[in-house]
C-alpha angles and dihedrals in degrees: 000000000000129000096265092053091049092050090049091052093047091050091050091057118090128209113252113259116242124204124235090250090059092054093044090051095042100089093046092052093049093050091045091052091049092051096048098041113090117243114255113255119227115251113261111259120233118248093215097082091047090050091049091050092047093051091046093052092046091049092049092051092047091050094047091048092049096052093044092051099040103044103129098162098090092044092050092046095049090046092054090047092051092050094048098034097130095049089046092054092048090052091050092053091051095055097086091051091049092049091052089054091063122092128196116213137154090285096053136261113340132179114245115237115228112255114258115226 
């Protein structure tokens, strides 16, 4: 059966005639059906996604707390700076002299050699 045959058959069909009593009774039947039909229950959700989210949240909180409480890098760095404070200050004062001894040319940044007398 091709499309034109199907269209011809569909056009030949007629809608069933309904009486006036059917249409007058129609709203009452629909509301009656809706009242007597049980409400659909939602599908039970799986506990597995909730468990996965719970473990993920707990692991994230544990990891964050661990890294906040066990971060020894700043303490170690400040301790080393306090021990070697004098050497650190001397190095800081030498930086401008060291920067002046650098020269930029077409080959890149080179250290200037002190002039020999």
